[in-house]
DRENDOKOL-7428 format. One line per 10 residues: number of its first residue (from 1); their letters; for each residue x, y, z of C-alpha. Coordinates in nm, 2 decimals. Example, Ala and Ser with C-alpha at 12.3 -4.5 7.8 and 13.67 -1.06 7.14 Angstrom:
% DRENDOKOL-7428
1 = as = 1.23,-0.45,0.78; 1.37,-0.11,0.71
% end
This chain:
% DRENDOKOL-7428
1 = xxxxxxxxxx = 13.80,5.12,9.07; 13.52,5.18,9.32; 13.51,4.72,9.40; 13.88,4.75,9.42; 13.91,5.04,9.64; 13.63,4.90,9.90; 13.81,4.54,9.83; 14.15,4.71,9.96; 13.98,4.85,10.31; 13.81,4.54,10.40
11 = xxxxxxxxxx = 14.14,4.35,10.35; 14.29,4.66,10.57; 14.04,4.62,10.81; 14.07,4.24,10.86; 14.47,4.20,10.86; 14.41,4.52,11.14; 14.21,4.30,11.31; 14.40,3.99,11.26; 14.69,4.16,11.39; 14.48,4.37,11.69
21 = xxxxxxxxxx = 14.38,3.98,11.79; 14.66,3.83,11.79; 14.82,4.06,12.00; 14.59,4.06,12.29; 14.62,3.68,12.27; 14.97,3.67,12.37; 14.92,3.97,12.61; 14.92,3.66,12.90; 15.05,3.94,13.25; 14.88,3.90,13.52
31 = xxxxxxxxxx = 14.69,4.15,13.75; 15.02,4.16,13.99; 15.37,4.08,13.98; 15.37,4.08,13.59; 15.72,4.00,13.50; 15.81,3.71,13.78; 15.99,3.50,13.55; 16.33,3.56,13.82; 16.38,3.34,14.08; 16.38,3.65,14.31
41 = xxxxxxxxxx = 16.06,3.77,14.19; 15.92,3.44,14.24; 16.00,3.42,14.60; 15.84,3.74,14.64; 15.55,3.66,14.50; 15.51,3.32,14.67; 15.57,3.52,14.97; 15.28,3.76,14.90; 15.06,3.44,14.89; 15.20,3.24,15.17
51 = xxxxxxxxxx = 15.15,3.50,15.44; 14.83,3.64,15.40; 14.67,3.29,15.35; 14.87,3.13,15.66; 14.80,3.42,15.89; 14.41,3.43,15.76; 14.38,3.06,15.79; 14.60,3.07,16.17; 14.31,3.33,16.30; 14.00,3.12,16.15
61 = xxxxxxxxxx = 14.17,2.83,16.35; 14.15,3.05,16.65; 13.83,3.20,16.63; 13.70,2.86,16.66; 13.81,2.80,17.00; 13.61,2.94,17.25; 13.86,2.94,17.51; 14.13,3.06,17.36; 14.34,3.31,17.46; 14.48,3.60,17.23
71 = xxxxxxxxxx = 14.68,3.78,17.48; 14.88,3.44,17.39; 14.84,3.40,17.09; 15.21,3.48,16.94; 15.50,3.40,17.26; 15.86,3.49,17.22; 15.94,3.21,17.45; 15.77,2.97,17.20; 16.02,3.14,16.96; 16.32,3.07,17.14
81 = xxxxxxxxxx = 16.19,2.68,17.18; 16.12,2.67,16.83; 16.46,2.80,16.68; 16.69,2.68,16.96; 16.56,2.31,16.99; 16.49,2.05,16.72; 16.19,1.96,16.52; 15.93,1.80,16.73; 15.70,1.52,16.56; 15.33,1.61,16.61
91 = xxxxxxxxxx = 15.02,1.46,16.69; 14.78,1.66,16.48; 14.52,1.45,16.30; 14.55,1.29,15.99; 14.40,1.48,15.77; 14.54,1.83,15.90; 14.90,1.65,15.84; 14.82,1.46,15.54; 14.56,1.67,15.37; 14.59,2.01,15.43
101 = xxxxxxxxxx = 14.95,2.05,15.49; 15.03,1.85,15.13; 14.73,2.11,14.96; 14.90,2.41,15.09; 15.26,2.31,14.95; 15.11,2.23,14.64; 14.98,2.59,14.61; 15.33,2.74,14.70; 15.46,2.44,14.44; 15.22,2.62,14.19
111 = xxxxxxxxxx = 15.32,2.99,14.31; 15.68,2.92,14.12; 15.54,2.66,13.85; 15.30,2.91,13.70; 15.62,3.13,13.67; 15.80,2.96,13.48; 16.04,2.79,13.73; 16.16,2.40,13.70; 16.03,2.12,13.88; 16.31,2.13,14.07
121 = xxxxxxxxxx = 16.32,2.51,14.19; 15.95,2.47,14.26; 16.03,2.18,14.46; 16.30,2.43,14.65; 16.05,2.70,14.68; 15.82,2.52,14.88; 16.05,2.35,15.11; 16.18,2.69,15.19; 15.83,2.82,15.25; 15.71,2.53,15.41
131 = xxxxxxxxxx = 16.00,2.62,15.62; 15.96,2.99,15.64; 15.61,2.88,15.74; 15.69,2.61,16.08; 15.97,2.88,16.21; 15.86,3.24,16.13; 15.49,3.23,16.07; 15.40,2.97,16.31; 15.68,2.93,16.52; 15.57,3.15,16.80
141 = xxxxxxxxxx = 15.24,2.95,16.87; 15.41,2.55,16.84; 15.70,2.43,16.78; 15.84,2.34,16.38; 15.70,2.01,16.31; 15.93,1.75,16.18; 15.62,1.54,16.01; 15.50,1.87,15.85; 15.87,2.04,15.72; 15.93,1.70,15.56
151 = xxxxxxxxxx = 15.55,1.60,15.41; 15.42,1.96,15.33; 15.71,2.00,15.05; 15.72,1.62,14.91; 15.37,1.60,14.95; 15.28,1.90,14.80; 15.47,1.92,14.48; 15.36,1.60,14.38; 15.02,1.75,14.43; 15.11,2.01,14.27
161 = xxxxxxxxxx = 15.28,1.87,13.98; 14.98,1.65,13.86; 14.75,1.96,13.93; 14.99,2.17,13.69; 14.96,1.85,13.43; 14.60,1.84,13.43; 14.57,2.17,13.41; 14.79,2.24,13.11; 14.57,1.91,12.97; 14.24,2.15,13.01
171 = xxxxxxxxxx = 14.47,2.42,12.82; 14.55,2.23,12.53; 14.35,2.39,12.28; 14.35,2.74,12.46; 13.97,2.70,12.56; 13.80,2.63,12.83; 13.44,2.55,12.86; 13.24,2.62,13.13; 13.27,2.26,13.33; 13.70,2.33,13.27
181 = xxxxxxxxxx = 13.66,2.69,13.37; 13.52,2.51,13.72; 13.83,2.25,13.71; 14.10,2.49,13.70; 13.98,2.72,13.92; 13.94,2.40,14.19; 14.29,2.27,14.06; 14.45,2.60,14.08; 14.28,2.92,14.20; 14.56,3.14,14.30
191 = xxxxxxxxxx = 14.62,3.10,13.90; 14.29,3.18,13.83; 14.32,3.51,14.08; 14.63,3.59,13.92; 14.41,3.68,13.61; 14.17,3.84,13.79; 13.92,3.56,13.67; 13.99,3.63,13.31; 13.99,3.31,13.17; 14.05,3.38,12.82
201 = xxxxxxxx = 14.37,3.53,12.89; 14.45,3.22,13.12; 14.34,3.02,12.84; 14.60,3.17,12.60; 14.91,3.15,12.86; 15.17,2.90,12.71; 15.33,2.74,13.02; 15.64,2.49,13.02
% end
């Protein structure tokens, strides 16, 4: 009788522990925007990433210029020109136009894709964010760039989907080695931040 009771207690403990671990494994919510599974919420989530990163990047670039005039950092006259004239083809260095901007596009693409958006919604979201950046965030400092409006969402979406599929491959067994954690962080730093660097929770996330 005592053995039966002991066996029953141990069995109940194991079952309870298994159910508890299963529930923990299924909890794949992030540390913010936990239920960003609709188009409006995905848009807000993408803006929460776009604005701080873009403004920080602009300020960082301005700090590198010794002769930069902070009093003329943003001009209303430039905004008027940006919105009243057609986008221009800029002559920035190729690495900026065809490396940095596609990477920025991949980040905004992944903010949608990681929150259960389709490829086409993610592409549209990346294109919309590119326009917001060119016309609103950077519109007071420079005219809208035609090549950036095209390259950022298109190349960014191709790069973003490639990174997304590579991340899914790394997560195929719901486990990440140290090397795989480093790769995931490089490929999708925003998603790693979304989970508060909790790689175990990230590994349990099911991606479309």
